[in-house]
Phi, psi and omega in degrees: 000132177278161185306314187296317181299312187294322174297314174304316184295317177296323180292319174300319179299309190260000181095179181271079184247160178287179189293310183301310175304320176298313179296329178287336185268334187289124186285160177304153180282147188289337182215161178294331181294339181262006186306321181288336185297326183289325174288326179288325176296315174305311180294325173297318174302320177300319181284331177293317180234080176302134194234148174285342187079179186279124177255117181249126180227126179295139182206143187289321180237079183294330176302317178283341171287325177292320176297321180300310182298317178300322177292326179284328189249333192305320190289332184266002186277158168282324178206145176237128181235127183240026179292325182218077190088236184217119174241122189234125186243129172242175184293338180239353178201170178205157172218158179232132175239126179219155180277138173295146184269349187255337183201169178285095185213164173242141173241125184245144174228132172240132175232152178239157176269099176053038178221083185298335183284331184278336185293314178290333170300307180299311181304313176299320179298315179291320176295331175294312174306317179300308179303318178296315182295316181299320180291325177290336185277341182284000000 
């Protein structure tokens, strides 16, 4: 089985998740002969979904911000998942916004599909929306 096919199969098994979630769900490789496959799959996944990593910003009312982001992006999205914060998926990018468990803060992650140039643009767009929202709250 080639690496691209294996990666696609794993994505279908665990759902449309980011690299770190994928790594935590991916089981150990069955034999020493396939030991190099895990590293190759990880490198491929990083290339498939370039990520901003977790961006944490303090905010007084993170729940309202998540509702605001849903109203801005929800209608254009292919899928919206509100099980743990807000996950919004488009054809070429996706983001997740969740409330920090330890303090009033929002944690945002942006991923693009095979497009490292789009990721910083969409990250900046979301951070701009966050700043605009905060100014409106004052």
